[in-house]
C-alpha positions as CSV (number, residue, x, y, z in Angstrom):
1,M,-59.2,-20.5,-89.2
2,P,-57.3,-23.2,-87.5
3,G,-53.8,-22.1,-89.5
4,R,-54.3,-18.3,-88.1
5,T,-54.9,-19.9,-84.8
6,L,-51.9,-22.2,-84.9
7,L,-49.6,-19.2,-86.1
8,A,-50.8,-17.0,-83.2
9,L,-49.9,-19.7,-80.6
10,L,-46.5,-20.4,-82.1
11,G,-45.5,-16.7,-81.9
12,A,-46.6,-16.4,-78.4
13,C,-44.4,-19.4,-77.4
14,L,-41.5,-17.8,-79.6
15,A,-41.9,-14.2,-77.5
16,G,-42.1,-16.1,-74.3
17,L,-38.8,-17.8,-75.2
18,V,-37.3,-14.2,-75.8
19,L,-38.6,-12.5,-72.5
20,A,-37.3,-15.7,-70.6
21,A,-33.8,-15.6,-72.0
22,P,-31.0,-15.5,-69.1
23,S,-29.7,-11.9,-68.5
24,L,-25.6,-11.2,-69.3
25,A,-23.1,-13.3,-67.2
26,L,-22.7,-12.2,-63.5
27,D,-19.8,-9.7,-63.3
28,I,-18.8,-7.4,-60.0
29,A,-17.8,-4.1,-61.0
30,D,-14.1,-3.2,-61.1
31,A,-13.6,-1.4,-57.7
32,S,-10.4,-0.9,-55.3
33,P,-11.8,-0.6,-51.9
34,P,-10.4,2.7,-50.1
35,S,-8.1,2.2,-47.0
36,G,-9.5,2.6,-43.4
37,A,-8.1,3.2,-40.2
38,V,-8.8,1.6,-36.9
39,G,-11.4,3.2,-34.6
40,V,-12.5,5.3,-37.6
41,P,-15.8,3.9,-39.0
42,Y,-15.6,2.3,-42.4
43,S,-18.1,2.1,-45.5
44,Y,-17.6,0.7,-49.0
45,T,-20.7,-0.9,-51.6
46,F,-19.7,-3.4,-54.0
47,Q,-22.1,-3.6,-57.1
48,L,-22.7,-5.7,-60.2
49,S,-22.1,-4.9,-63.3
50,P,-24.8,-2.9,-65.3
51,G,-27.1,-5.7,-66.9
52,S,-25.5,-8.5,-65.4
53,G,-27.4,-11.0,-63.1
54,S,-30.7,-11.4,-62.1
55,P,-32.6,-9.8,-59.2
56,G,-32.5,-11.4,-55.9
57,A,-28.8,-12.2,-56.2
58,S,-26.8,-13.2,-52.7
59,W,-23.4,-11.6,-51.9
60,S,-21.1,-13.8,-49.3
61,I,-17.1,-13.6,-48.5
62,D,-15.9,-17.0,-49.8
63,T,-12.5,-17.3,-49.0
64,G,-10.2,-14.9,-46.8
65,A,-11.6,-12.6,-44.2
66,L,-12.5,-9.3,-43.7
67,P,-10.7,-6.7,-41.3
68,P,-11.8,-7.6,-37.5
69,G,-14.9,-5.0,-36.9
70,L,-16.1,-5.2,-40.3
71,R,-18.7,-7.3,-42.0
72,L,-20.8,-7.5,-45.4
73,S,-24.4,-6.7,-46.0
74,S,-26.0,-8.3,-48.9
75,N,-28.6,-6.2,-50.8
76,D,-29.6,-7.4,-54.3
77,R,-27.5,-5.9,-56.8
78,T,-25.0,-4.4,-54.1
79,A,-23.3,-5.5,-50.9
80,T,-22.1,-3.2,-48.6
81,V,-18.6,-3.7,-46.1
82,Y,-19.2,-1.5,-43.2
83,G,-18.0,-1.3,-39.3
84,T,-15.3,0.2,-37.2
85,P,-11.8,-1.5,-38.0
86,T,-10.2,-3.0,-34.8
87,Q,-6.8,-4.1,-36.2
88,A,-4.6,-3.0,-38.9
89,G,-3.0,-4.6,-41.7
90,A,-3.8,-5.8,-45.2
91,F,-6.7,-8.0,-45.5
92,S,-7.6,-10.1,-48.8
93,F,-10.9,-11.8,-49.3
94,F,-13.0,-13.1,-52.2
95,V,-16.5,-11.8,-52.5
96,K,-19.0,-14.3,-54.2
97,V,-22.1,-13.3,-55.9
98,R,-24.8,-16.2,-56.5
99,D,-27.7,-15.4,-58.9
100,A,-31.3,-15.9,-57.8
101,P,-32.5,-19.8,-57.9
102,G,-33.9,-20.7,-61.5
103,P,-33.1,-22.5,-64.4
104,W,-29.9,-20.1,-64.9
105,V,-28.5,-19.8,-61.6
106,C,-25.0,-18.7,-61.8
107,C,-22.4,-17.4,-59.3
108,T,-19.0,-15.3,-59.8
109,E,-16.1,-14.4,-57.2
110,E,-13.3,-11.5,-57.1
111,Q,-10.6,-11.3,-54.8
112,F,-10.1,-7.7,-53.2
113,T,-8.0,-6.2,-50.4
114,I,-8.6,-3.7,-47.8
115,V,-5.6,-1.8,-45.9
116,I,-6.2,-0.8,-42.5
117,D,-4.1,1.8,-41.0
118,P,-2.9,1.8,-37.5
119,G,-5.1,4.8,-37.0
120,L,-4.5,7.7,-33.9
121,D,-2.8,6.1,-31.1
122,I,-2.0,7.8,-27.6
123,T,1.6,6.9,-26.7
124,A,1.7,7.2,-22.9
125,S,2.1,4.4,-20.6
126,S,-0.9,3.8,-18.6
127,D,0.9,4.5,-15.7
128,L,1.9,8.3,-15.6
129,P,5.0,9.4,-14.0
130,A,4.3,9.9,-10.0
131,G,4.1,13.4,-8.4
132,S,4.9,14.3,-5.1
133,V,2.6,16.8,-3.0
134,G,3.9,20.4,-3.2
135,A,6.2,20.1,-6.2
136,A,5.4,21.4,-9.5
137,Y,4.1,18.4,-12.3
138,G,4.4,18.5,-15.7
139,Y,3.7,16.0,-18.5
140,Q,2.9,16.3,-22.1
141,L,0.7,13.3,-24.0
142,A,1.5,12.7,-27.7
143,T,0.1,10.6,-30.3
144,A,1.2,8.3,-33.2
145,G,-0.1,7.8,-36.4
146,G,-1.0,11.4,-36.5
147,N,-1.5,15.1,-34.7
148,A,-4.1,15.5,-32.1
149,S,-5.6,18.8,-32.6
150,A,-7.8,18.1,-29.4
151,W,-7.5,16.4,-26.1
152,V,-9.9,16.2,-23.6
153,I,-10.7,14.1,-20.2
154,T,-13.9,11.9,-20.7
155,S,-13.8,10.2,-17.4
156,G,-12.2,10.5,-13.8
157,S,-10.3,13.9,-12.6
158,L,-7.0,14.8,-11.8
159,P,-5.6,15.2,-8.3
160,A,-6.6,18.7,-6.9
161,G,-4.4,21.2,-7.9
162,M,-3.7,19.8,-11.1
163,Q,-5.4,20.4,-14.9
164,F,-5.8,19.0,-18.0
165,T,-4.8,21.4,-21.1
166,P,-6.7,21.6,-24.7
167,D,-3.2,20.2,-26.2
168,G,-2.7,17.1,-23.7
169,A,-0.6,18.4,-21.1
170,I,-1.0,17.5,-17.4
171,V,0.5,20.2,-15.1
172,G,0.1,22.2,-11.8
173,T,1.2,21.7,-8.3
174,P,-0.6,18.7,-6.4
175,M,-2.1,19.5,-2.9
176,Q,-2.6,16.0,-1.5
177,A,-1.6,12.3,-2.1
178,A,-4.0,10.9,-4.5
179,L,-4.3,8.1,-6.7
180,S,-6.3,9.2,-9.7
181,R,-7.7,7.3,-13.0
182,I,-8.7,9.3,-15.9
183,V,-9.9,8.2,-19.4
184,V,-8.2,10.9,-22.2
185,R,-9.4,11.0,-25.6
186,A,-7.4,12.9,-28.7
187,V,-9.0,13.7,-31.8
188,D,-7.3,14.1,-35.5
189,G,-10.2,14.9,-37.9
190,S,-12.3,12.1,-38.2
191,R,-10.0,9.7,-36.0
192,S,-9.7,9.6,-32.5
193,A,-8.3,7.6,-29.6
194,S,-8.9,7.2,-25.9
195,K,-6.7,5.8,-23.2
196,Q,-6.9,5.1,-19.3
197,L,-4.1,6.8,-17.6
198,T,-3.4,6.3,-13.9
199,L,-1.3,9.2,-12.0
200,K,0.0,8.8,-8.5
201,V,0.6,11.5,-6.0
202,T,2.7,10.9,-3.1
203,E,3.6,12.4,0.3
204,P,6.1,11.3,2.7
205,V,4.9,8.4,5.2
206,V,6.0,9.2,8.6
207,A,5.7,6.1,11.3
208,T,6.3,7.0,14.7
209,G,6.7,4.7,17.7
210,P,5.5,4.8,21.5
211,A,7.8,5.5,24.1
212,A,10.0,2.5,25.5
213,T,7.6,0.0,27.1
214,A,8.7,-2.3,30.0
215,V,7.2,-5.9,30.4
216,K,7.9,-8.7,32.6
217,L,9.6,-11.8,30.9
218,G,6.8,-14.0,29.9
219,R,3.8,-11.6,29.9
220,Q,2.0,-10.5,27.2
221,F,2.1,-6.7,26.2
222,L,0.6,-4.6,23.3
223,M,1.6,-1.0,22.0
224,S,1.0,0.8,18.9
225,F,2.5,2.7,16.2
226,A,1.2,5.5,14.0
227,V,1.7,7.0,10.9
228,K,1.2,10.5,8.8
229,G,1.2,11.5,5.4
230,G,0.5,9.5,2.4
231,L,-2.5,8.2,1.4
232,G,-4.6,5.3,3.1
233,P,-5.2,2.6,3.6
234,Y,-1.7,1.5,5.4
235,T,-0.3,-1.8,5.7
236,W,2.3,-2.6,8.4
237,S,4.9,-5.1,8.5
238,G,7.8,-6.1,10.6
239,V,11.2,-5.3,9.7
240,E,12.7,-6.4,13.1
241,L,10.6,-8.4,15.5
242,P,12.1,-10.4,18.4
243,Q,11.0,-13.7,18.9
244,G,7.7,-14.3,20.3
245,I,6.6,-10.8,19.0
246,G,4.4,-9.9,16.0
247,V,2.4,-6.8,14.3
248,N,-1.1,-6.5,12.8
249,P,-1.4,-5.8,9.6
250,S,-3.9,-3.1,9.4
251,T,-3.5,-1.4,12.7
252,G,0.3,-1.3,12.9
253,Q,-0.3,-2.6,17.0
254,V,2.7,-4.6,18.1
255,G,2.2,-7.2,20.8
256,G,3.1,-10.6,22.2
257,R,5.2,-12.6,24.9
258,P,8.6,-12.2,24.9
259,K,11.1,-14.9,25.3
260,V,14.1,-13.2,26.6
261,A,15.0,-10.6,28.8
262,G,16.6,-7.2,28.1
263,P,16.0,-4.2,26.0
264,L,14.7,-5.4,22.8
265,T,13.9,-3.3,19.7
266,V,10.7,-3.7,17.7
267,A,10.9,-2.1,14.1
268,V,8.1,-1.8,11.7
269,Q,7.4,-0.5,8.4
270,V,4.2,0.9,7.0
271,T,3.2,1.4,3.3
272,D,0.5,3.4,2.0
273,A,-1.7,2.8,-1.0
274,L,0.5,4.4,-3.4
275,G,3.7,1.9,-2.2
276,T,5.4,4.8,-0.2
277,S,6.6,3.2,3.3
278,G,8.6,4.5,6.2
279,I,9.9,2.7,9.2
280,A,9.5,3.3,12.8
281,R,11.5,1.9,15.8
282,A,10.6,1.2,19.7
283,T,12.2,-0.7,22.7
284,V,10.5,-3.3,24.8
285,N,12.6,-3.6,28.2
286,V,11.7,-7.3,29.1
287,A,12.4,-7.4,32.9
288,T,13.0,-10.3,35.0
289,R,11.6,-10.8,38.5
290,L,12.7,-7.9,40.9
291,S,15.3,-8.8,43.7
292,I,17.4,-7.2,46.1
293,A,20.9,-8.2,45.9
294,G,22.4,-9.7,49.1
295,V,23.7,-7.1,51.3
296,R,25.8,-7.5,54.3
297,L,26.6,-4.1,56.1
298,P,29.8,-3.4,57.1
299,V,30.1,-2.6,61.1
300,A,29.5,0.7,61.8
301,R,32.4,2.2,64.2
302,D,31.7,5.1,66.9
303,G,33.0,8.4,65.5
304,K,33.8,7.0,62.0
305,R,32.0,7.6,58.6
306,F,29.9,5.1,57.6
307,S,28.9,4.1,54.1
308,A,27.1,1.3,52.0
309,K,25.4,0.7,49.2
310,V,22.1,-1.3,48.3
311,L,21.6,-3.1,44.8
312,T,18.7,-4.2,42.8
313,S,18.4,-6.7,40.3
314,G,16.0,-7.6,37.6
315,G,12.8,-5.5,37.3
316,A,12.2,-2.6,35.1
317,G,13.3,0.9,36.1
318,P,12.9,3.6,37.3
319,F,12.7,1.9,41.0
320,T,11.3,3.0,44.1
321,L,13.4,2.6,47.4
322,R,12.2,2.7,51.0
323,L,14.1,1.9,54.1
324,A,11.9,1.1,57.1
325,G,12.9,-0.5,60.7
326,S,14.6,1.3,63.9
327,K,17.0,3.5,62.1
328,P,19.7,5.3,64.5
329,G,19.5,9.2,63.9
330,W,22.9,9.5,62.5
331,L,22.2,7.4,59.5
332,R,20.9,8.8,56.3
333,F,19.2,7.0,53.0
334,D,19.0,8.1,49.6
335,S,16.0,6.5,47.9
336,A,16.9,7.1,44.6
337,T,20.5,5.6,44.7
338,G,20.2,2.9,47.8
339,Q,23.2,4.7,49.7
340,L,23.3,4.6,53.1
341,S,25.8,7.0,55.2
342,G,26.3,9.1,58.1
343,K,28.9,9.8,61.1
344,V,28.4,7.0,63.8
345,K,27.7,8.4,66.8
346,L,26.7,5.9,69.9
347,K,25.1,7.5,72.8
348,L,27.1,7.6,76.0
349,R,25.8,5.2,78.9
350,K,25.1,7.2,82.3
351,P,28.1,7.6,84.5
352,L,28.4,5.0,87.7
353,V,28.7,6.9,90.7
354,V,29.5,5.4,93.7
355,E,30.0,6.9,97.1
356,R,32.4,5.3,99.7
357,R,32.7,6.6,103.2
358,T,36.3,7.7,104.4
359,K,37.6,9.2,107.7
360,K,37.2,12.4,105.7
361,G,33.7,11.8,105.1
362,V,31.9,10.8,102.2
363,K,33.5,10.4,98.7
364,R,32.0,10.2,95.3
365,I,33.4,8.0,92.6
366,V,32.4,8.8,89.1
367,T,33.0,6.3,86.6
368,H,32.2,6.7,82.9
369,R,31.4,3.8,80.8
370,P,31.5,3.3,77.2
371,P,28.8,3.0,75.1
372,L,27.3,-0.4,74.3
373,A,27.4,-1.7,70.9
374,L,24.3,-1.9,69.2
375,T,22.4,-3.6,66.5
376,Y,19.7,-2.2,64.3
377,N,17.4,-4.1,61.9
378,L,16.6,-2.3,59.0
379,Y,14.0,-3.3,56.4
380,L,14.7,-2.0,52.6
381,T,11.8,-2.3,50.1
382,A,12.3,-1.7,46.1
383,T,9.2,-1.6,43.7
384,D,9.7,-1.4,40.0
385,S,7.5,0.5,37.1
386,L,5.6,-2.6,36.6
387,G,4.8,-3.2,40.4
388,Q,6.9,-5.7,41.1
389,R,8.2,-5.6,44.9
390,S,11.0,-6.8,46.9
391,T,11.8,-6.5,50.3
392,Q,15.5,-7.1,52.0
393,R,16.1,-7.4,55.9
394,L,19.6,-5.4,56.5
395,K,21.3,-6.0,59.8
396,L,23.7,-3.2,61.0
397,S,25.9,-3.3,63.6
398,V,27.6,-0.3,65.4
399,R,30.6,-0.9,67.5
400,P,32.4,1.6,70.2
């Protein structure tokens, strides 16, 4: 009885040794991972050769790197590379498998290469050729790395009057200035590509300046320019600004305190949101103090034609002239030109009558006396468009 028991125990031990014997050495099944393409989901599964390894094996990348966008998932006897590639190229790496911990821990590794093709790519520049309001527009999108079978706008919209065709063409006649940003998607089978595009539709920008403005030297002034067309917001800048004068970049108002007299030219440029610009000019008449030039009127002679002209200096026209004082009736004054004129006519004095007694009676003697010389005080007042006023006394002497 004891002998049988010993044999039974020995048999059980031998059976246990047989059952615990290690499996075949770890071995990754021969494989060549397929190629992938940028932007296209990718998946491939590595696995152990039949009968190799033990349950609970772990997988990892030992040397090298997977294509960007892919990663490895370990699952006992298999491991899956999956994801969406983001970069083209040939990527080599070593896959390592390690057996579950135990008395027969073993590992192996093998090199693989995955090639990622460039994939589908939209070749258009991000900034499309600009269009013009009222002008027919046409632009055909294209792809590299494949022929897109379908196109669609996934975000944004085209300017009014334009459309996007299924074959990737942008056509139409834009109706107004616009800045459009769209995202287009091209599809070629399982591959696709997307890209953001910008389309500008421009319209002539027309800037206009105000009528000529007058200002006193050293005084502040403000004038406004206007703009139409284009696409706001607008930005104003100086092109030709006299010393002491500046421009508001957001409103187009020009102002300041001129430092020199005379007609000054102000030129500004306005630029819209699309980069289209226009230039406008205006004149600023900078005036000095208004005065009447020193005038000494010539002597007026009885029976002769009289002519004289008074002049102003400084100020800003138009001017208003007014003559006051004790004017003779024959004198005419042109308030527009400052011209004094007329035919001089002095009033005759009453004759001197003397009566004398003679032998024959009383005799009347009439003596005609020449007219007397006269002097008139005249006052000339000049007013300019700025409200400046100057008055000058004029002395008019009339002689026989």
